[in-house]
FIFIDO-529915 format. One record per residue (C-alpha): residue number from 0; y, x, z. Coordinates in steps of 0.25 Angstrom, whole numbers, plus 5000, padded with zeros to 4 digits. Each point is the difference from the previous one (the first is absolute). Layout:
residues N
ATOM    i     v     u     w
ATOM  NUM     Y     X     Z
...
end
This chain:
residues 142
ATOM    i     v     u     w
ATOM    0  4771  5217  5344
ATOM    1  5003  5006  4986
ATOM    2  5007  4993  4988
ATOM    3  4991  4989  4994
ATOM    4  4994  5002  4986
ATOM    5  5006  4991  4990
ATOM    6  4987  4997  4994
ATOM    7  4994  4996  5013
ATOM    8  5012  4991  5003
ATOM    9  4998  4993  4986
ATOM   10  4985  4998  5003
ATOM   11  5003  4994  5013
ATOM   12  5011  4991  4995
ATOM   13  4991  4995  4988
ATOM   14  4996  4985  5002
ATOM   15  4986  4998  5003
ATOM   16  4999  4988  4991
ATOM   17  5010  5002  4988
ATOM   18  5003  4988  4992
ATOM   19  5002  5001  4985
ATOM   20  5014  4998  4995
ATOM   21  5003  4986  4995
ATOM   22  5011  4994  4992
ATOM   23  5011  4992  5008
ATOM   24  4996  4986  5003
ATOM   25  5013  4994  4995
ATOM   26  5011  5004  4990
ATOM   27  5012  5005  5006
ATOM   28  5014  4996  4997
ATOM   29  5010  4989  5002
ATOM   30  4994  4985  5000
ATOM   31  5008  4987  5000
ATOM   32  4993  4996  5013
ATOM   33  4999  5013  5007
ATOM   34  5005  5000  5014
ATOM   35  5005  4986  4998
ATOM   36  4988  4990  5002
ATOM   37  4992  4996  5012
ATOM   38  4986  4994  5001
ATOM   39  5001  4985  5000
ATOM   40  4988  5000  5011
ATOM   41  5004  5011  5010
ATOM   42  5014  5003  4996
ATOM   43  4998  5015  4999
ATOM   44  5006  5008  4989
ATOM   45  4992  5000  4986
ATOM   46  4997  5013  4994
ATOM   47  4995  5005  4986
ATOM   48  4986  5002  4999
ATOM   49  4989  5002  4990
ATOM   50  4991  4989  4995
ATOM   51  4990  5009  4992
ATOM   52  4999  4996  4986
ATOM   53  5010  4989  5001
ATOM   54  5011  5010  5003
ATOM   55  5010  5000  5011
ATOM   56  5004  4988  5010
ATOM   57  5009  4996  5011
ATOM   58  4991  4998  5012
ATOM   59  5000  4998  5015
ATOM   60  4994  5012  5008
ATOM   61  5004  4994  5014
ATOM   62  4986  4997  5004
ATOM   63  4994  5013  4995
ATOM   64  5011  5008  5008
ATOM   65  4998  4990  5012
ATOM   66  5014  4996  5001
ATOM   67  5004  4989  5010
ATOM   68  4999  4986  4994
ATOM   69  4991  5004  4989
ATOM   70  4987  4997  5007
ATOM   71  4997  4988  4992
ATOM   72  5005  5005  4987
ATOM   73  4987  4999  4993
ATOM   74  4997  5002  4989
ATOM   75  5012  5010  4998
ATOM   76  5009  4993  4990
ATOM   77  5004  5007  4987
ATOM   78  5006  4997  4986
ATOM   79  4999  5008  4987
ATOM   80  5013  5008  4999
ATOM   81  5003  4996  4986
ATOM   82  4999  4985  5004
ATOM   83  5008  5001  5012
ATOM   84  5011  5009  4992
ATOM   85  5000  4989  4989
ATOM   86  5002  4989  5011
ATOM   87  5011  5008  5007
ATOM   88  5007  5002  4987
ATOM   89  4999  4986  4996
ATOM   90  5006  4995  5014
ATOM   91  5011  5010  4999
ATOM   92  5005  4997  4986
ATOM   93  4999  4985  5003
ATOM   94  5009  5002  5013
ATOM   95  5009  5011  4995
ATOM   96  4998  5001  4985
ATOM   97  5012  4991  4996
ATOM   98  5010  5009  5008
ATOM   99  5009  5009  4992
ATOM  100  4996  5014  5000
ATOM  101  5011  5011  4999
ATOM  102  4999  5014  4999
ATOM  103  5012  5010  5002
ATOM  104  5000  5010  4988
ATOM  105  5010  5011  4998
ATOM  106  5007  4999  4986
ATOM  107  5005  5013  4995
ATOM  108  5013  4994  4994
ATOM  109  5004  4991  5012
ATOM  110  5006  5011  5009
ATOM  111  5014  5000  5004
ATOM  112  5004  5012  4992
ATOM  113  5011  4993  4992
ATOM  114  5006  4993  5012
ATOM  115  5001  5014  5007
ATOM  116  5006  5006  4988
ATOM  117  5010  4989  4999
ATOM  118  5004  5001  5015
ATOM  119  5002  5015  4999
ATOM  120  5009  4998  4988
ATOM  121  5008  4990  5008
ATOM  122  5001  5009  5012
ATOM  123  5005  5012  4991
ATOM  124  5010  4991  4993
ATOM  125  5006  4996  5013
ATOM  126  5001  5014  5005
ATOM  127  5007  5004  4988
ATOM  128  5010  4988  5002
ATOM  129  5002  5004  5014
ATOM  130  5003  5015  4996
ATOM  131  5009  4994  4990
ATOM  132  5008  4993  5011
ATOM  133  4996  4986  4995
ATOM  134  4996  4996  5014
ATOM  135  4999  5007  5014
ATOM  136  4990  4991  5008
ATOM  137  4995  5007  5012
ATOM  138  4986  4995  4997
ATOM  139  4999  5008  4987
ATOM  140  5004  5013  5007
ATOM  141  4986  5007  5001
end
């Protein structure tokens, strides 16, 4: 058996019923409720899906995926993404909004340069005093 012709391989691997390319069903990116919520009916995780002209939504896909416990989850619950995000934001701010928020920011003028210079000057002065014979403590012998 000889080497296969690349054209024949492409033709053999071509799908018999090709589907037209479609846009993604739901927008991608971080969402407030992504990977956090569960369906109130079946308890399975909620996902972001498309609602056609209404836009994206959080929805339960447990029954469609035939997950255990979702047999009676009909109709599959969903909520408009913007509505849910507004509700999540309102709840979060009511619960945690009054807390103090702090951010650690580097300030260019708040370093320890002046303190280091002061310590080096003290060390130099003490060495000079030791060399002059003003003290002969063993700790300063380095």
